[in-house]
N, C-alpha and C positions, 0 to 999 in steps of 0.2 A: 695471602692474598692472592684471592683470582678473580682476574678480569673478565667481564663477558661485555659481547659486543652483540647490539638487538639485531635482529635480521634486518636486510638490506629493505625486503617488501613494507617491512615495518616502520623503517625509517620513514620512507618514503610515503608509508601512512596518514605519519603525523603530519608530515609538510602536507599535504593535498590542499589543507586551507591556502596553503603562502604560495605552492603554484595556480592555484587559481585566480588570487592576486594580479599573480604576473600577466594575465589575459587582460587584466583594466589600464592595468602599466601600459602593455604594448598598446589597446587599445588612442590609451594618451598619446602615444609617439608617434604611433599613425597619422592620427589628426594634428597634430605638430606637423608631421612632415606632408598632408597634404596642405594645411595653411601659408607652409613655406613657401608649397612647389606656385600654389595660388599666386603667391606676394613675387618670386621669381618671375612668372608668367607675365604679369600686371607692368612690374618693374621694367622687364626687358621690352615690354611692348610700347611701355611711353618712352624707354632710350632709342631702341632700333624700330621698333613699328610691330606688325602679326606679321610672324612670317608664315606666308603660302597659305593654306588651307587650316584654319585655326583648329578644326572640329578635327585631325589627323594630327596636329602639334600634341594640343591637351590631349589625345587618346595614348599616344605611343608616350607621352612623359610622367602619367602617371602609371603606366603598366609599367615605366623604368623604376618608378617608385614603390611600386608595390612588389617587383622582384628584390629591391633592395632590403625593403621591410620586413620580408619573411626570412631574409637572409641574412638579416641582420638581428632579426627575432632570436634564433638558432644559436648565433654567438654569446646574445645579450641573456637567454636562458641558461647557458652552461653556465658562467658568471652567478646566476641570480641564485641557482640552486645548489651552486656551493657554496654562498654567502648562506643560506638559511641553517645551515647546520650550526653558524656561529651566533646570528642573531637573522630573524625577520626586518626588525628595522634596520641591522645594518645592511638588509638585500636590498629593502627596500630602497634605503637614502641611497647606495652608492648605484640601483640602476636608474632613478630620477637624474644624478648627477650626471651620468655619461649620456643619459637625455637630452639633460641641456647642452653638453658640451659638442653632441652629434647635428642640432640643431642652430648652434651657434657656427660649427664649420660648415654646413649646408648654407646658413646667411654669409657667412665672409666669402665662400666660393660664387655664391651667386651675387653678389657686390664685385668681386673679381672678373667673372666673366661678362658682367654687364659694362665694365669698363674696360675691357681689354678685347671682347669677342671672344675668346681665347680657354681654352679648357685647365687647370692647373694641374699637372700631372707630379712626374718624380722632380723635373726640371726645378721643383721649390728646393729640392734637396741639394740644387748641380752651381749654387751662389753662396760667397760669406756672408758671416750680419752683415758684415760694410757695404755690401751693396747690395742686399736686402734692405739695408737701411735706408739708403743712397735711396733706392727706386721707390720705396715707400713715401720716403719724404718730399720730395721732388714731384709725386703723385698728388700730395696733399697733406699726407699724414693720417694720424687718427684723428681727425677732429669730433668735436664736441658731439656734433650730429652723429657720428657716426658711433661714440662710443654710445649716446643716448639711445641710439636704436639695439644697441645691444644691450643693456640695458630690459631695454621694452620687452627683447626676444627672450631672455629669461623671466618676466615677470608671469610675462603670456603663458608661457611652457610649464610653470608649475600651476598656474591659475588652471590650466587645460589638466592638468596631473588630477592638482584636486579636487577637481569637480567629476571627470571620470569615476574615480577610484570610491569617490564617496556616497555615487549614485548606479553605478553600473557594477554587477557583481553577476558573474558567470561560472558555469559548469568547470568541474578542476578537467573535462577532457575538451574544455574548446583550447585551452592551454598544451595538451599534446598534441592538440591535430594542428596547431599553429606551430609551435618545434617541429615536428614530422613534414608537414609543407614545408618547414624552411632546409632541413636536413634535404629533400629530395631536391629542391632548387638548387642549392647547393651542388650537391652530388653531380647532380645531370648539368651543372652550369648555366643556368637558366639568364641568366643575364646573354648568351650570346642569342636567344630566340628572338628578340629583337633586331631585323633586318636592315643592317645601314648600308647605303647610304638607305633611309626611306624616305625623306623627304627631298623636298628642291634645291634644296644649297645648303651648305657646309654650315653654314649659319645654325639654320633650323636644323639638324640634324644634331650638330652640338649642344643648342639648347633644349633639348629632351631627356639628353644624358642626364642622370645624376650623378649630382658634381662629384657628393662623399665618395660612393660609388667608385667612380673613376680615381678620385685622389687614392683610395682603400687599394687597387688592382695596382695601379701603378708605383704605390710604394713599394708591395710586395716582389714586384716584377727588381722594383730595383736594389734590395735588400736582400732578395732570395740567394743572390751569389751561383744561380745556377747558367752554367754556357752551352749552349745549343750544339753540339758537336755533331748530330747526324745527319749533318749535310751531304754526305757524298752517298748518300740514298738516289737525289737528282743528279749530281756532276757526273756520273758516267752514262748518264739517259741521255741528258741535253746539251752539256756543253764541252767544250776544248777549255783552253784557257780561259781564264777572265775576262770579259767582252768579249767573246770570240763565241758566240752562241753557235749551235753544231748549222743548223738551219735559218740562221737570218745574217746571208751575207754583205747588205747593207749596212751594220753595224761595223765601223772601223775599228779591226783586229788588232790585238795588245799581245806580243813575244814573250812571256815573261822566263828571266836569264835564269836567277839562283833561286825560287821562293821559298824553302825553306833557310836559306840565311838572309837575305833581302827579298822578302815579300814581295814587293812592290818594282822591283826594276826592272824595266825593258829599255831597248834601244830606243833613243828619243829618234821618231821619225817623223815628229809635226809639221806638215807643209808649212810655207810662205805663200798663206792665202792675202797678206796683205799687199803685198812687195806693187803687185799689178796696180793699184790704187793708187798708188805713190809717185812724186819728183822725185828724182834723185836730191840728196841734201850732201852739200861738199862736207861735215858736220855732221856726228852723231849729234842726233836730236835729242830734246830733251821729251822725257815722259812725264805727264801730270795726269794721274789717277783720281777721281773724285766721287768720294762714295756717297752716295745720298741717304741718309737714316729715311727708310722706309718708300721709298720712292717706288710705285708697283706700277704696272701698265694699265690698273684698274682707271686709273686717274693721270697718265699720260698717254700723247702720241693719239695718231691715229686711230678711229675703232674704240676710244678706251670706254667700256660700257659706264661709266658713271660719270665722263664726258672729262675733257681733258684740262686739269686745272696747272697747265705748266706750258704757257704760250710762249717764252721766251725756250725751252726746253725744243719745245715742237718746232720753232722757226731753225735750235740749229741744225736740231736731225734732218731738215730737208739742205741740209748743206754740207752731211754727214756720211758717212757708213751707218747706218743705223741696223740693229736687232731686233725686232718687235716681237720675237717670241726666245727672249733669254732667260735663263734659269736662275736667281740664286742656288747656294748650294745649304743655305742653313734657312732656317726659318727665326733666328732673332741674327742679334748682331755677331753671336761672337766665333762664326764659322767664317766671316768675311774676308778678314787681312789672311787666315791661314790658305783658303780658297784663290784668292786671288795673286798673293803673294809667293805661294808658295807650292801650290795644287798638291795639298796634301792630304791624306786620309784624315779622319775624324777622332781617334782612338773614342776611347770611352764617353766623356763630355765633351768633345771639342780639342782641338792639338792642343791650344792655347792653356788646356786648362789643366795639359801636364806638370805646366810650367817648371822647375828645375830640372823636371824627369825626361822632357823633348828632346829626343835623339834631334843628332846633327844631321844636316839636310841640305839641301840644295836647295837657293831661293832664289827668286827674282832680284831684288837690291842686292847678295852676295856673288850672284854671275856676273852682273853689271857693274858692281863695287872693283871687280878685277880688270876691267875694262878700262876705269877711268871715271864713272860714274860717281858721281855725289846723292847718297838718299837719305829724304827726310819724311817726318810722317806729320801731319797738321791737326790736330783735333782741338775744340770749341772747351771739352770737358778735362776729367780725369784719367788722362791713359792708362793708370793702374785698374778699371774698371774693365771683364774680361779678360786680366792676364795678358792687352794688349801689349802693354812697354815690353812686357819679360820674352813675346815672340818676335816682337818688332830689334829688340837687343839680337836674340838668337839669330833674326837673318840678317844681322850686318848692318840694320841701319842707323847710320850716325849721329842722326839729329831727330829728335822725338819734341816736340813745338805744344804744349800742350795745356790746359788753364793756367796752374803757375806761371805760364811765361809772357804772359800778354803784357805784364805792367800795366800802369798810364791811360786813360784813353779811350780805353773798351768797357762797354757796359754787358754787366751779365743778364740775361735772361728773365723774368719773373720768375720769382718761387716760391715755395708755401713752407712756413714754421720754419725758415731758416736754410733750404734746402735751394738748390737748384742744378740742372745740368750745366752751367758755364755760358760759356759764351754762345751768341748766335752768331747764326750763318754769317751774314753780313760785315760782323768785326772778326769771324773767323777769316775771310779772304781780304779782310783790309789786313790781318797781321800779317797772312802772307805773303805778301804784297811790298810790306813793308821790310820785313826780313829777308827777302831774296832782292840780291842787287841785279839790277839787269842788265846788268856789264858782264857780269859774270860767264864768261866763255866755258865754263867746265858744265860738261853732260851731267844732266840729273834728273833723277826717279824722284818727285813726290808724290806722295800720298795724302791726301785731303779728306777725311770724315766728318757729314756733318752730323748738328744733332736737334739743327731747331723744330724739326718733324716729328718729335719723338713726344708722349705722354709725356705732362699734361697741358703738352701743346699751347704754352704759353709763351707769348715771346711782344719783343719790343716793339709797338706801335701795332697795337695790338688793335686796338678801334678800326684803324684806319684800313687791315685786313682783313676784319671781319663784313667790313662795307665793298672788300673791294671782293670777298668771296661772295656777297650779295648781289653783287654788278655781275660775278662770271655767271651765276645760275641763268642772270635774264639772258647774256651776248652765246650763250648754250641752247637756248631759246627749247626752256626744260619747261614740260608743263610745270600746272601749279602745284599738280598732286607731285610730281621729280621734287618741285623745290623743297615744299617739306620734308621729303625725305631727306636730302640734300641737308638742309636747316640744322636736323639733328647733329652733323658734324661741320658744324658752323667752327669749330677751332681747329678742327683736323684741315678743313680745306684751305684756311685762312695763313694755314702756316706753311704748308704747301704753296700757296701763293706767295708767301713770303721768302724763301727760300730759291721760288724762281725765279723772284727781282733780284737776291743777290745772288744768285750764278749772270746774271744780266749785267749787273754792274762789275762782276768781278773780268768776265770777258770783255766789255765794253772796255775796259782799264788795261788788261794786257795786252790789248791788240797794239796798246799805244808804246809798250816796252820794244826795246830792239831784239830781244830772245824770244816773240812771240814766234814769228817766222820759222824759225826751225823747233817747233813748240808742238808735239801729237797728244791731244788729248784725248781722255775716255771717261763717258758721265757712264754710272750705273747706280741701281739699287742695291744696299747690303741686303733686302729683304721688302715685300709688300707690307704696309702698314696697316700689323692688325682689326688697329680697334674699330674701322668699317666694316662696317661685315662679309665675309669674304663668299662669294660663291661655288668653288668646289675647291680639293685637297692640293690643288694643282697653282690655285690664285697666289698662296702665300708664298709661292716663292716665285711668281711671272712679274720680272722687272724689264725695263730695256738697257740695251748696249749702246752707245756714241760712240763712234772715234770723228773725232773734228781734229783738221789741221788745217793752214794754210800750205801743207806740203801735194795736199790731195790732189788730184789732177782728174776724178769725178767719184759725181758721189752716188749713192747706191741703197736699195731697201733689199735685206733681204727676210723670210720669213722661215731657214732653218730655223733647228734648237740646238742652240749649244747652251756651255754653263761657265759660270768663274771659277769652275777645275782649270777651263782652253785659256783665257787670257796670259798666261805665265806663260807658259811656252809657245801660244801663237806670236805676243813678241818677240820675243828671243829668236824662234825662227826667220822672223822679220828683221831683227837687226843682223843675225847671222849670213845670212843671204844679200841683206845689201849693204851694209857695210862692215863687212867681215868677223863681226862681236866674235871670238873666241867660246864657243859653247860644249857642253859634255855632248858625247857620243850616246849614253846613256844618260838615265835619269828614273827616277820612283813620281813622274807626275804623273797625279790622278785622270789629267785632261789628255787629250790624244790632236787638241786645237779646233781652235772656233772652223764652224760650216758656211761660206761662203754661198752655197745655194739661194736661192731669189725666191723657187719654192717650197712648200711646208714639206720638210723630212725630220726624222731625228736618228743621226748614224751615230750616239753614241749608247754606252750603260752608264751611267751615273747613279751611286744613290744620293737623296738627299734627306738632311738631318730635319727636323722641325724645332725641336732643344735639343737642350745639351743631353737631355736623358732620354730622347724616344729618336731612331734610327728605325722608321718602320716605311718609309715610302723611298720608293726606287722607278727611276723611268729607263726605257729600254725601248728601243727604235717608237712606234706610234702608240706605243701601253706605258700605262704606269701603275704600278704597287702598289697599295696602302696595304698594310700586316694582308691580309689573306685575300683583300679584294682587287679584282682585277679592272681596269680602266682603258677605255681607250680614247686617246688625246684625240681629240677634232682640231680640223683647221684653224677656229678661231679659240686655241685652246683652253674650251673645255674639256668636261668629262662624262664618259658616256660609261656608264658599268655595263661590260660585257662579264660570258660565260661560254670561255675556250678554255679548258682543261691544259693543252698543252702550252699552249702560251703563258699560262699559268706557271704551271710547273718549269716551264724555262725561263721564267724571271725569278721567280722564287732560288731557283738552284743558281743561278746568278749573282743574285743577291745575299744568298746564304757564303757565296765561295767570295765573297767581298768581303761581308761580314768576319771568314775566318780568318782571313789577310790580317784585315785592321785588327783582330785581338792578340794576330801573334807578331805585327811588327812594336809594339810596346816596349817585346821583353828581349828586342832586338834592335837592331837597324835597318834603316833605308838606306843608304847606299855605302860603299866602300869604302873605309879610309884615305884611298888611294887618291881618291876624287873630291872628297871635303878637302885635303890639302892644296889640289890643285886649284877648284875654284871658289872655295869660303874664304 
């Protein structure tokens, strides 16, 4: 028996009619993409308003979509052509199925961006199914309206396919032209041809990005397993040790001791910058750290560009040490506890995500515990989220009081479909005060994390605070156009006013307690609320820091930049210098201490992690690096794109060296065992 195989050109020739049909299918997909983009622009204009120049926005959006279309067409053609060897109908319906799936993904990502003003990338894979279920459920879940819209999308795409394929028949050369263009666009990476930042705000630049293309690229990067080890091409030319740029003497230097074994180990030379502002106390002071969900400088403090919606916090800042240009280390909550309590590196997806594989490390709670401090964490939600319970236990926090510990007498926040984030901030503060005896004289480190200013921004006393938001619009002397813009986010602003009142009541009650006079309070945000569109890439991290205490002998406002990395080392330096607290002489802190310069400056070089999956931001001196784009940080914390190759190389080199260390510590240790034995 002899087998014969038809020549390849003949096989292709027999399939020319099927290949020609591919062009019609592609046109149907392109029409679906265009309709989806028009829907996205209309939807986001209704939710957030038209961003800046409408013609520029529309042009950039359709260019991004066209590039995605031709790249996708190349990949789809490979699948389609292969399936034609089995069945023309099979190839047709697989293509249609993939087209429907891609449009459904586009619709889902459009809704996500409309609700959060954030692009969904590889962070999708950084949360457990339970965490995703809780987040989606708390935001309202899959409503009947949304399910109906998805069914409508499916029907619309099928109708477009039927209409186009029955009426449009093009020559096969169009199919080969489209596939060839797709191959060229993919080969030369045309998605990078659209220069960003192209538009005037971070929100507008994110709006024009093709959402499925962004997710696909982030997914490939997430799972390709490649690590860039070619960082030494920069290092010798531009830097010495990490944090010590060769040509930037204003950056606070770090002298690493044993980088091969302990990548971040260095002498702890954090200066005591708080001591001069405090009166001495006969006993160790209590430390109360209040981390406010989503508290960004965009809507709190003087010169907040959205107007301040925190009148009480503003009044407290006038009696405090106040840093108006402080930065969080993460764009989501996952980074805040490791950064503040341990000044820890990120690992691949945030230090907390290491779970049981977290290397032993020094921390603020652990070191204070050695000196008699009792530490506790208070949260209105479930501390299992983001592995908070795991890292708190690892750092020696002895009491964790979260949602299951509240008992009777407290009211959970309104939810949807049976989901809620837990108890509101007023109940959180009441719970804290009820379980802490005011006569207990043991020194304490208490950390409170609020939750009411989290999506979906449904709070108790909702109608009252919506009315207060409207009153605040008037008291801020906003124009009618500005009021209309703010009203799109009435629920967000109402929740901020609610939390501000919760803090007012908390401090009013605390002042009546005998332990108030020996307590130092710190208030900061975990990150800036992203659901109100942001102006720059730095805006997401821009939060206030307030240090308030009856022990203060004078107040001050600082315009210098510091971050959450600096809080733990600064508090330990203060306690060591003023209360003879024993602290380690070497440490692995990422922070070098808070800067108390009154003028605008940045003496730090720090990475910032936007999501669990994205480590693309780095600040050093007056510059910010985002991927390979360089910006100068202005005195008002806005960003100005600059073209300075020397500075770009310097920041790239320093950032790459951090990332190399960040990869290495996960396979080793942060500090020697002897140090852990003594201080943990």
